[in-house]
C-alpha positions in Angstrom: 193.9 85.7 -68.9 197.0 83.7 -68.2 198.4 80.3 -69.1 200.7 79.8 -66.1 200.3 79.8 -62.3 202.8 82.0 -60.4 203.7 83.0 -56.9 200.8 82.8 -54.4 198.4 81.0 -56.8 200.9 78.2 -57.4 201.6 77.9 -53.7 197.9 77.7 -52.9 197.3 75.0 -55.5 200.2 73.1 -54.1 198.8 73.4 -50.5 195.4 72.2 -51.8 197.0 69.1 -53.4 198.9 68.3 -50.2 195.7 68.7 -48.1 193.7 66.5 -50.4 196.3 63.7 -50.3 197.0 63.8 -46.6 194.4 61.4 -45.3 194.1 58.6 -42.7 196.4 56.3 -44.6 199.2 58.9 -44.6 198.9 59.2 -40.9 198.7 55.4 -40.2 201.1 53.6 -42.5 204.4 55.7 -42.5 204.9 55.5 -38.7 204.0 51.8 -38.7 206.4 51.2 -41.6 209.2 53.0 -39.7 208.6 50.8 -36.6 208.7 47.6 -38.6 211.5 48.5 -40.9 214.0 49.4 -38.2 217.5 49.6 -39.5 216.1 49.0 -43.1 214.1 52.2 -42.9 215.7 54.0 -45.9 215.0 51.2 -48.5 211.5 50.9 -47.1 211.0 54.7 -47.3 212.2 54.6 -51.0 209.4 52.1 -51.8 206.9 54.2 -49.9 207.9 57.3 -51.8 207.5 55.5 -55.2 203.9 54.4 -54.6 202.7 57.1 -52.2 204.3 60.1 -53.9 205.6 59.3 -57.4 202.6 57.4 -58.7 200.0 59.9 -57.3 201.9 62.8 -58.9 202.1 61.0 -62.2 198.3 60.2 -61.9 197.4 63.9 -61.3 199.6 65.0 -64.3 198.1 62.3 -66.6 194.5 63.2 -65.7 195.0 66.9 -65.9 196.7 66.6 -69.3 194.0 64.3 -70.6 191.3 66.8 -69.4 189.6 64.3 -67.2 189.7 60.7 -66.0 186.8 59.8 -68.4 188.9 60.8 -71.4 192.0 59.1 -70.1 190.3 55.8 -69.4 188.2 56.1 -72.6 191.3 55.6 -74.6 191.0 51.9 -73.6 187.2 51.7 -74.2 184.2 53.8 -73.2 182.7 50.9 -71.2 186.0 50.4 -69.4 186.1 54.1 -68.6 182.6 54.0 -66.9 183.3 50.8 -64.9 186.8 52.0 -63.9 185.5 55.3 -62.7 182.7 53.7 -60.7 185.2 51.4 -59.0 187.6 54.2 -58.2 184.8 56.5 -56.7 183.5 53.6 -54.6 187.0 52.8 -53.4 188.1 56.3 -52.4 184.6 57.2 -51.3 181.9 55.3 -49.4 183.5 51.8 -49.4 186.8 52.4 -47.8 188.6 55.8 -47.8 186.0 58.1 -46.3 185.0 55.6 -43.5 188.6 55.0 -42.7 189.3 58.7 -42.4 186.2 59.2 -40.2 187.2 56.3 -38.0 190.9 57.5 -37.7 190.0 61.1 -36.9 187.5 59.9 -34.2 190.1 57.6 -32.7 192.3 60.6 -32.2 189.5 62.4 -30.4 188.5 59.4 -28.3 190.9 60.1 -25.4 189.2 63.5 -25.0 185.5 62.7 -25.7 185.2 58.9 -25.0 184.5 55.9 -27.2 180.8 55.4 -27.0 179.0 54.0 -30.0 176.6 57.0 -30.0 179.5 59.5 -30.0 181.1 57.8 -32.9 177.8 57.7 -34.8 177.2 61.4 -34.2 180.8 62.3 -35.2 180.5 60.2 -38.4 177.3 62.0 -39.3 178.9 65.4 -38.9 182.0 64.3 -40.7 180.1 62.9 -43.7 177.9 66.0 -43.9 181.0 68.2 -43.9 182.6 66.1 -46.7 179.3 66.3 -48.7 179.2 70.1 -48.4 182.8 70.4 -49.5 182.2 68.1 -52.5 179.4 70.4 -53.7 181.9 73.1 -54.6 185.1 71.4 -55.7 186.4 74.5 -57.4 186.6 76.3 -54.0 189.0 73.7 -52.5 191.9 76.1 -53.1 190.4 78.5 -50.6 189.2 76.0 -48.1 192.1 73.6 -48.1 195.0 75.6 -49.5 194.4 78.6 -47.2 192.9 77.1 -44.1 193.5 73.4 -43.6 197.0 73.0 -45.1 198.8 75.5 -42.9 197.2 73.8 -39.8 198.3 70.4 -41.1 201.9 71.6 -41.7 202.1 73.1 -38.2 200.8 69.9 -36.6 203.2 67.7 -38.6 206.2 69.9 -37.8 205.2 69.8 -34.1 204.9 66.0 -34.2 208.2 65.6 -36.1 210.0 68.0 -33.8 208.7 66.2 -30.8 210.0 62.9 -32.1 213.4 64.3 -32.7 213.7 66.1 -29.4 212.1 63.3 -27.3 212.7 60.0 -29.2 211.1 56.9 -27.9 214.2 54.9 -28.6 217.9 55.9 -28.9 218.5 54.0 -32.1 216.8 52.1 -35.0 215.1 48.9 -34.0 215.5 45.4 -35.5 213.5 45.0 -38.7 210.7 42.4 -38.8 211.2 39.4 -41.0 209.3 40.8 -44.0 211.6 43.9 -44.0 214.8 41.9 -43.7 215.0 40.9 -47.4 212.2 42.9 -49.1 212.2 46.3 -47.5 211.6 48.2 -50.8 208.7 46.0 -51.8 207.1 46.3 -48.4 207.4 50.1 -48.7 205.7 50.0 -52.1 202.8 47.9 -50.7 202.4 50.2 -47.7 202.4 53.3 -50.0 199.7 51.7 -52.1 197.6 51.2 -49.1 197.3 54.9 -48.6 195.2 54.8 -51.7 196.8 58.0 -53.0 197.4 56.4 -56.4 193.7 55.8 -56.9 192.7 59.1 -55.4 195.1 60.9 -57.8 193.0 59.9 -60.8 190.1 61.8 -59.3 192.2 64.6 -57.8 193.7 65.5 -61.2 190.3 66.7 -62.5 189.6 68.6 -59.2 192.9 70.4 -59.4 192.3 71.3 -63.0 188.9 72.9 -61.9 190.7 75.0 -59.2 193.3 76.1 -61.7 190.7 77.1 -64.2 188.8 79.0 -61.5 191.8 81.2 -61.2 191.6 82.2 -64.8 194.4 79.9 -66.1 193.9 78.8 -69.7 195.5 75.9 -71.6 198.8 76.9 -73.2 197.9 75.2 -76.5 194.8 77.3 -76.9 196.9 80.5 -76.6 199.5 79.2 -79.1 196.8 78.2 -81.6 195.1 81.6 -81.3 198.4 83.4 -81.8 199.1 81.4 -84.9 195.8 82.7 -86.3 196.9 86.3 -85.7 194.6 86.7 -82.6 195.5 89.7 -80.4 194.8 89.4 -76.7 193.7 92.4 -74.7 194.3 91.2 -71.2 193.0 93.1 -68.2 190.6 95.0 -70.4 186.8 95.3 -69.7 184.2 96.2 -72.3 182.1 99.2 -71.2 179.9 100.0 -74.2 179.3 98.7 -77.8 179.1 101.6 -80.2 176.8 101.6 -83.2 176.3 103.8 -86.3 173.5 106.2 -86.3 172.5 108.7 -89.0 170.0 111.2 -87.4 169.3 112.7 -90.7 168.3 109.5 -92.4 166.5 106.9 -90.3 166.5 104.6 -93.3 170.2 104.6 -93.7 171.2 100.9 -94.1 174.2 101.4 -91.9 172.2 102.4 -88.9 172.6 100.0 -86.0 175.7 98.4 -87.3 178.7 98.0 -84.9 181.4 100.6 -85.3 183.4 100.2 -82.1 183.7 99.1 -78.5 184.5 101.4 -75.6 186.8 99.7 -73.0 188.6 100.5 -69.9 192.0 99.2 -68.6 191.9 97.0 -65.4 194.4 96.0 -62.8 194.4 93.1 -60.3 193.2 94.1 -56.8 193.0 92.1 -53.6 192.0 88.4 -53.7 188.3 87.7 -53.2 186.8 84.9 -51.1 187.9 82.3 -53.7 191.5 83.4 -53.6 191.3 85.0 -57.1 192.4 88.6 -57.5 189.5 90.8 -58.5 190.1 93.1 -61.4 189.7 96.8 -60.7 189.2 99.6 -63.2 192.1 102.1 -63.7 190.8 105.7 -63.6 191.0 107.7 -66.9 192.1 104.7 -68.9 189.1 104.3 -71.3 189.8 103.8 -75.0 187.9 102.8 -78.1 188.5 99.7 -80.3 187.4 100.0 -83.9 185.4 96.9 -84.7 182.6 95.9 -87.0 181.6 92.6 -85.3 181.3 91.6 -81.6 181.0 88.0 -80.6 179.9 87.3 -77.0 182.0 84.3 -76.0 181.4 83.8 -72.3 180.6 80.6 -70.3 181.8 77.0 -70.8 178.7 75.1 -69.8 175.7 74.0 -71.9 172.6 76.2 -71.9 170.0 74.5 -69.6 167.4 75.5 -72.1 168.7 72.8 -74.4 167.5 70.1 -72.1 164.3 71.8 -70.9 163.1 72.5 -74.5 164.2 69.4 -76.2 162.2 66.2 -75.4 164.1 62.9 -75.4 167.5 64.5 -75.1 169.6 62.8 -72.4 172.2 64.9 -70.5 174.7 64.0 -67.8 174.9 65.3 -64.2 176.8 68.4 -65.4 174.2 69.2 -68.1 176.4 68.0 -70.9 174.6 66.3 -73.8 175.2 62.5 -73.9 176.4 61.2 -77.3 178.0 58.1 -78.7 181.4 58.1 -80.4 179.8 59.5 -83.6 178.1 62.4 -81.9 174.6 60.9 -82.1 172.3 61.9 -79.1 169.5 60.0 -77.6 167.1 61.8 -79.8 166.9 60.4 -83.4 168.4 62.7 -86.0 170.0 65.1 -83.5 173.8 65.2 -83.2 176.1 67.3 -80.9 179.7 68.0 -80.2 182.1 70.4 -78.5 181.7 72.0 -75.1 178.0 71.2 -75.0 179.1 67.5 -74.7 182.5 67.5 -73.1 182.4 70.7 -71.0 185.2 73.2 -71.2 187.7 72.0 -73.8 189.8 73.3 -76.7 188.5 74.8 -80.0 190.5 72.1 -81.8 188.7 69.3 -80.0 185.4 70.9 -80.7 186.3 71.2 -84.4 187.2 67.5 -84.4 183.9 66.6 -82.8 182.1 68.7 -85.5 183.9 66.8 -88.2 183.0 63.5 -86.7 179.3 64.5 -86.3 179.2 65.9 -89.9 180.3 62.5 -91.3 177.6 60.7 -89.1 175.0 63.2 -90.3 175.8 62.5 -93.9 175.4 58.7 -93.2 172.1 59.4 -91.4 170.7 61.5 -94.3 171.8 58.8 -96.8 170.0 56.1 -94.9 173.2 54.3 -93.9 172.7 55.1 -90.2 169.6 54.7 -88.0 
C-alpha cells in the first residue's frame, strides 16, 4: 500500500493524461493561432496556455480531490450536478468532441486512402468501436495510453516540430490579423477553450483517479487517520493461514475454533503485469506469525451484487451503488444506506458521516416524522 506515486508510475500517469488531452482540437487550433497571430504570437500563446493548459489541470485536480465530478457539482445542488454532467458528457462525447476527432484523423489519412463517403463511414465505425472498447475499461488507460500511444504521439510531435524549425515555411513572423492586433491574449484564451480540454478535464479527473487507485495508491488522509488511531501497517505482507485454537483432549473446550494467530509471508515487488502494476512476489523463508484474536476480511470497494438481486424495489446506479436521497433513504420504504455501498470507494470518515445522517433519518422515520 502506498499514498504517493513515484518514478515510473508517476511518469505513466502523466503520459496517460497527456494522451487523453491531446485530441483534434490540440492539433487544429494552435497552428491556426500561430498563423493568425503572427508577430503577436507570444501574447496569444499565453492566452492559449491559460485556457488549454492551466484550466484543464485545475479541473483535474479539483475533480480528483472532490472524489468525482458528481460530488464536486453536487455542492451546488444534486439536480444541477446531474444536468451539468449530462451536458458535459454530451459535449465531449457524441455531440462534438468524438465526431471532431474522428473527422480530423480521417482527414489526415485522406491523402493516402481517398475521400469517399463510404470510406469515411467505415473509418468512423471502426473509430467509434475502438473508443467504446477503451471506455469499457477506463482503469487500464495507463497501460494503453501511457505505455503505447503517448510515446508515439511524442515522437510524431517532435518530428513535426523539428521539421518546422529545420524547414520553415516562412523566414519570419507574419502580420497579425485584425483580431490579434489589439486582443491577442483574449483570442488565445478563446482558441484554447475551443480545444474543449477544460470541459474534458472535469471527466478526466475521475478517470485519472481510477488509474491511480488501480496502482494501489491510497488517499493520504486515510493513512493519517489510521495512524492517529494507532493502526500499524504491514505492507508487502501476504496472509497464508489463519490459525485457530484446538484442544484435542477436550472437544468441548469453549476456546476451540477461536482465532489465535495468522501466518504470513513477506513479499517484494516483481516485474509489472499487463496493467503496469508491479506484481508482488513471495520472499523465500520469510514466513512469520502474527498473534491475533480477531481477523476482519476487508477487501473490495464495490457493493455486493446480491444486495440488488435479493432486495425487491431497491434502485441502484450503473456501477451497482445504491441510490439514496440526501438523508440516506433508498427507493424501498424503510431502507436506508450509506458509505461505499452508495458512493463507491471513499474514506471511512465519509462513511461514518453518511451513517450518522442515515441514523437521524431512521429515527425520524420510526417516530413517524418521515414517510
